[in-house]
N, C-alpha and C positions, 0 to 999 in steps of 0.2 A: 427455938430461937425467936427473937423479936422480929418485927417487920423490917424489911430491907431499908438500909440507909445509904445515902449517896454523898460523897464528900470529895474535896480536891485539895491539892497541896499548894496551889498558887497563892502568892502574897502580892498585895498591891504595891506598885511603884507610884502610879497615879490613877485614882479612880474616885476622886472626891467631887467631881463635877464643878470645880473652881478653876479659873485660869491662872491662879497664883503660880508663879514659876514658869509660865509659858511666854515665849517671845518668838519673833521671827528668827529663823535660823541664820547664824552668822554666815556671811558670804552668799546668802540666798534671801535677800531682803527686798526683792522687787514685788512681792505680793502684799497682801493686807496684813494688818496687825492680828495677833491672836485674839479671838473673839469668843465670848461665852455663847454657845450655840444651844438653843432649846427647840429649834424647829425640826431638827433631825439629830438622832443619836441612836446608839445601840444598847448602852448600859446605863442604868440609873435614870437620871432626869435631864442630862445634858452632856455635851461634849465640847471640844474646842475646835474652832473652824477658822478659816481665813479665805479671802479672795486670792486669786492667783495673779493679779496684775495685768499688765498690758503687753507682756512678752511671753514667748514660749520658752522651752528648755527648762532648766533647773532654776528658774527665776524665783519661785516661791518655796517656802519651807517653814516648818514649825518645830520648835524644840522645847523640851521641858528640863529644867534644872532641878534635880532632886534636892540639892543643897548640901549633900555629902555623898560619899561613895556608897554604892549599893553592892553588897556581897552577892555574887552569883557563883554558886558552887559548881564543881565539875558535873557535867550531865544536865545542868539546868539551862533553860533558855529564857529569852525575853519574849513575851506575848503582847502583841500590839494590834489594836483594832484600827484599820485605815479605811478611808474611802476617798475617791475622787469621782464626784457625781457625774461629771462629763466624761464617761468612759471612752467616747470616741476620740478624745484629745490626749489620751495617754500613749506614750511610746511603748514599744515591745519590751518584754522582759529582758532580752539580750542587751537592750539599751538602757536598762534601769528605769522602766516606766514608772514604777513605784519603788521606793527604797526606805529602809529603816536605818536610822542613825543611832549609834551608841558611842559615846565618847567620854573622855576623862575631864574635859573642860570645854567651854565655848570656843569653837573654832578648831578644836582638836578631836576629831571624830572619825569613826569608820562608818562606811555605808555598805549595806547588803541589799541585793536585789530582792524584792518581795512580791512584785506583781507587774503586770503589763497588759497591753491591749490583747495579747494572745495567751494570757496565763491568769489563773485565779478566777475572780468574779467577772472579769471582763471578757469580751466586749459588752456584756449585758449590764454590767455595773452593779454596785451594791457594796455594803460593808464586808470586809474580809478580815479574819483573825489570822495573823502571821506569827509563826514561831521562828526565832532567830537564835542560833547558838553563837554567842559572842567570841568563841574560840575558833569558829569557822573562818577561814581566810577571807578577809574583807574584799568586796568588789571594787571599792573606791576608798581613798583616805584623804582627809584634809588636815593639814597641820601635823602635829606629832602626838597622837594619842599615847597616853602613858600606861595603858593596860588596865586602868581602873574604870569604873562605870558610874558616871554621875549625870551625863547628858543623854537624853532619849528623845528621838524625833522622827519625823516623817517628811520625805522629800519626793514630790512628783517630778517627772520629766515629761513635759507637755510638747505635743507636736503642733498645737494650735492655741491661739489666744482664747481664753474664756472671758467674755466681756461682762458677764452678769453673775452676781451672787457669790456666796462663800462656798465654793465647790469642794475645797479640800478640808477634810475633817479627820480628827484623831480622837479615839475614846480610850477606855481603860487600858493601862499598861501594867502588866504583871510579870512576875518571874517565878520559876519553879521547874520541877521535872515535867510538869504537865500531867500529873497523875490524877485520874478520876477513879476512886476506889469505892467498891460496893461491899457492904458487910451485912450479915444477918439475912433474914428472909424466912417466911413461913407461909403456910397455906393461905391463899387469898392475898398475900403480900410478899410473894417471892421477889427476888431481884429480877428486874426486867430492863430491857433496853429503853422502853418508853419512860421508865422511872429515871434512868440516867439522863435522858434528853430533857425531861421536865425540870430536873435540878439544874442542868446546864443552861437551859433557855430562859429561866426566870429573869425578869427585867433587872432585878437587883444582882444577878449573877453574871450571865453571859460569859461563861468561862472560855468558850471557844474550843472545848475539848470533844464534845459529843452533841452536835446540834441536829435538830430535825431539819430535813431538807426534802426537796421533791423526790418522792419515790423511796425514801428511807432516811438514813442518818449519815452525817459526815463526822468522821472520827479522826483525832490525832492525839499523840502523847502516849502515856502509859495507862492502859485500862487494867485495873487490878480487881479481879473477882476473888474476894477474900483477902485477908491480910495475915501477917504473922501472928497477930493478936486475936482476930475474930474471923470465924468461918463465914461462908455465904451459902445460901440456898438460892440459886439463880436458875430460873426455868423460863424459856421463851421459844417462840416458833415463828416462822414465816416473816423474817425480817431481812431487809437489805441494808448493808453497811458499806459505805465508801471510805477508803483510806485517803485522807487529805494529802496533798502533795507538799510536803514540808521541805522545800527546796534548799534551805540553808540551815539544816540541823545536822543529824548524823544517822548512820545506818540503823542503829537500834532504838532510835527515838520513838517510832510508832511500834508499840508492842502490847500484846495481850498476855497477861499472866494469871494463872489460877493458883492460889495459895491457901494453905492451912489443910491439914490432913482430914479435918472434919467437914470440909466444904463439899457441896454437891452442885454440879453444873449440868443442866440438861438443855441441849439445843436441838430443835427439829427444823429442818429446811431454813437454816440461817445461811445467808450469803454474805461473804465479805470479799470486797473487790478493791484492789489497788488499780488505779488507772494511770499508767505511765504516760507522761506527755510525749507526743510524737517527736518533739525537739529536745526537751529538757529532761526526759525520763522521770524517775521518782527515786530520790536518794534513800528514802526510808519506806519501802512498800508494805511493811507490817510483819512483825515476827509474832510467834505464838509459843508459849511455854507453860506446861503444867509443872510448876515449881515443886509442889508438895503432892505426893501420891494421894489422890482423893477420888471421889466418885464422879467421873466425867463421862457423860453419855451424849454423843452426837449421832444424829440420824438424818441422812439425806442433806447434809450441809455441803455448801459449795465454796471453795476458796480459790480466788483467781488472782494471778500475778502477784502473789505475796512472797515473802522471804522464807526463812527457816521455820520448822515446827519441831517441838520437842514434847513428847507425850510420856506417860508413866504407865505402869502395868495395869492399874485400875481404870485406865481410859478405854473407851470403846468409840470408834468413829466408823459407823457402819453405813454402807451404801452411799458414801459421799463422793465428792469430786475435788481433786487437787489439780488445778489447771495452771500450767506455766509457773509453778511454785518451786522454791528451792528445796534443799535437803529436808527430809522428814526422819527424825530419830524416833524409832518406835518404842524402845524400852519395854517391849512385851505387850503393848496395846493391841487391840483388835481392829483390823481394817477390812473385815469381810465385806465383799461386794463393792469395794471402792474402785474408782477410776483415777489413775495417775496419768495425767495427760500433758505431754510436752514439757517436761521439767526444765527449769532454768539452770540446773546444776552444771558445774564445770566438766570438761572432758575427763574421762577416766575416773569419775566419781559416780555416786549412785543416788537415785531418787529416794530410796527408802533404806535405812540402815537397821538391820536386825542383829543386835549384839547382846543378847541375853540367852541364858541356858534353858530355853524353852523352844520346843519344836513349833515353827510358825504355821504348821498345817492348817488348823482351823482359823487362825488369826489373820491369815492372808488369803483365805479361801475365796475363790470366784472373783479375784481382783484382775484388773487390766492395766497394763503399763504401755504407754505410747511414747516413743522416742522424742526427745526434744531437739533443739537446734544443734547442741554439741554432741559429740560422740561419747555417750555416758552409758552406765549400766542401770538396770532397773532396781535390783536388790543387792545390797552388800551383806554378806554373812560374816559378821565379825569374829574375832578369835574367841569370844565367849559363847557363841552359838553352838548348838549340839553338833557332834560329828555325824549324826544321822538326822536329816531334816526332811520335811515333806512339803511339796508345793502342790496344792489342791486346786485344779482347774484355774491356774494362773495363765493369763493370756499376755503374750509379748508381741507388740506391733512395731515394726520399723527397726528393730535391733538386729545386730549382726548374728547370723546363724552359725558362724564359725567360732571355735574356742580360741581363747588367748588374745582377744581383741579388746580395745578400749571401749567398745560398744557391745561386747557380749552381754547376754541378759543378766547373768549372776556373777558377782565378784566375790570369790572366796578368799578371805584375808588370812586364813591359817597358812603358815609357812611349812609345816610338817604334818605327818600323819595322813589319814584318809578321811575324806568327807563324802558321805553317801547322800545323794539327793534322790528321794523317791518322788516321782511326779505322776500326775495324771494329765492327759492331753498331750500336746507336742513336747518333745524333749527340749529342755532349756540349754542354750549355749552358756559357757562359763569362762571366766578368767581366774586362774589360781595364782596366789603369791608363793606357792611352793607345795601345798598339800596335793595329794592324789585325789582326784574327784571321780566318784563312781555314780553313774546315772542308772536308775532302774525304775521301770514302770510301777506305779502304785495302784492299789484298788481303793475304791471309794467307800467311805463310812458315813452314813447319814442316820441321825436320830431326830425324831420329831416328837415334841411334848405338847399336849393339849390338856385342858382341864375337863371337868365333867360336862361343861357346857360347850365343849368342842372349840374353845377359844385357845389361841396360841399362848404359851407360857414362856416368858423370857427369863433368863438368868439361872436356868437349871444347870447344875454341874453334872456333866456326863463323863463317865469313865468306861473305857473299853479295855478289858484285860483278857489274857489267855486263860482258858478254863484250867489248863493243866498245872500251871505254876503261879497263876495270878499276876504275872508280869504285865506291865503296862504296854498296851498297844497304841492307844491314843486317848486324849481327853480334850474337853472343851466346854463351852458354855453356850446355851441356846440364845439365839438372837431374837429380835422383835417379832419374827415370824414363828418362833418356837422351834427353830431348827439349829442344830449344830452339824456342820458338814466338814469332814476332813478326809484323810486317806492314810494308808500305810503301804509300805513297800513289799509286804509279804502276805501270803494267804495259804489256805489249805489246813486250817485248824479250827477248833471250837473256841468261841469267845463268850464271855459274860459281859452284858451291857447293863450298867448301873446308872440311875438318874436320881439326883437328890436336890431338893430345894426346901428351905425352912418354911414350915406351914403346910407342907404336903407329905404324905407318906412316901418313903423311898420305894422305887420300883426297879425291877431288874428282869432281864431275859437272857436266855442262853441260845446261841445260834451258831451255825457253821459259816465261817468266813471263807467263801470261795473266790474264784477269779472275778466274779461280777460284783463283789463287795456285799455290803449289807445295807438295808433300809429298814430301821426299826421304829415303829410308832408306839408311843406310850400315852396312856390316859392317867393324869395325876389326880389323886383323890385327896381332898383337904384332910389334914390331920386335926381332928376336933380337939385333941388333947392340948394343942398349943393355944387354942382359943379360950381355955378355961382361965378364970381369974386366979 
C-alpha cells in the first residue's frame, strides 16, 4: 500500500475569513458590530469578533447569513468554533453560558447550549469546537424557525459586563458527519494517531475532530480506519485519547469503525476514555465496531466509560481492560487475559455476548468479570453458541452465586436441549431461558511455542485431538507470549497435539491427558523451503 492519508467529510459553511454576511444577532444587538479579527483566531488567518457591550445576559450575539438554505442530511451536524475570552464572565451550561444558533431567517432561530463556566473549555477559557445536531430538540427558540438552515450564529450569556476588547469570537463553521478517515499505510508510514492530529491541527484545517491536547488527543465524530474503497494499515502504541463531550448530538455520533477486509489495525497500550460530566453526563461516550472482518490486534488497551463494542472473528483484544463500558459483542474474537470491570449494561443483560458456533475456551481464557451497578450477567451464551462450551480460568466477582437470577454469572439463551459448561476454577452460576445446563469441572490444556532462539511465537494454530479417532478436543491460537491456554471437560485418554504456522515446520506430540491436564512445550524450526525464491 501507499503511505497513510488522512481526510475529512466536512464542508465549509463559513471559513473564508471575511465578515461578509455577518451582523449582530437580531434581538441581541447590545454588543459591538461584527469585526474582522486578526489578533486572535483558530483557523486560517482571521475570525469574526465583537465587543459585548455594557450589559450582561444575552445582550451580544453574532450571526452569519449564508444567503440560501444549507442542506444538512440525517446524521450530519453543524461544527462551530466559539470563544468568549473572559471565561469568568460566562454563565453555566444549564443557563446557556454559550449557545449556537441555527435558523431559517433572521429572527427565526433555534438555540442549543454549547458551553458554560462549568463545561467545555471553561473556566480556563479558550477556543472550543462544538458539534450541534440541528434535529436535536432546541434549548431555546426565537420567532418561528421553518426547519431550514440559513442563519448560523453564536450567543454568549454573560454574568458580568466586559468593558474592554472584542471578547466574543467565532471561527470556521462547517457541516458533515464529522468523519475523519484514514486510508493506506505502509512500513515507516503506517496510519497513526499523530498523523490524524497533524492533519486536523494544521492552521488551514482545524477540523475539530482529532486535536492534540495535554496528555493525548481529543476526539469526536466518526473515526474511520479504512473505507469501503481502500484498506488501511494502522499501527500505534502508548496513546491516550479522550472522547469529547458532544452534548447536543446523538448516541452514535462518536464512533470508531474499522472497514475493508484487507485492513490491518494494531494497537498496543492505547487508552480511550470518555469522561462523563458530573452533572451533564455524556450523550455519546464513544462506540466501536469492526465493520468488515479484517486483521485487528489489540494488546493491553484500556477502554473507559465507553458505549458498545462489536468485534469480528479475526479480532484479538488481549490482556486489555474494559472499564464501565456497555455491551461487547464478541463474534468469535479473542479476549484472553482481559478485565471486564463494572459494566454499564442494563439489568438482566450481559457484559459480553458469545453467539458464534465456536467454543470460547481459549478465547475467554484467564478473563475477569466484575459486577457493575446494575444486576447483570457476565457472559451471554447465544443460541448459536455450542451446546458444549469451556470456561477456562474465568473469574467472576460480585455476581450472584445462585442460579436463575438476573445477576447470575452466565446467561444461557437456548430455550431447549442441554448445554454443558466445562469449567476450571469455581463453578459459574447461570440463568437459562429453558435449556438444561450441566456443569462439570474441566482439565487445563496448555501449549507453548518458541522459536530456535527461545523467543515466543504468536499466531501458531494449535489442535488437540484424541489419538483414537482424531476427534477434536480443543483448538486455539498462541498469543503474544507464545501460549494457548484452554481446557476440556473430560480426561483419561491419549491425545495428539499439533502446531502449525506458515514459515515453520509443523510439530506434533502425543501424550496422555490425565486429571491434571497437559502442558506441552514446542520449539518451532524455520522451514527454509518457504524462503526459497
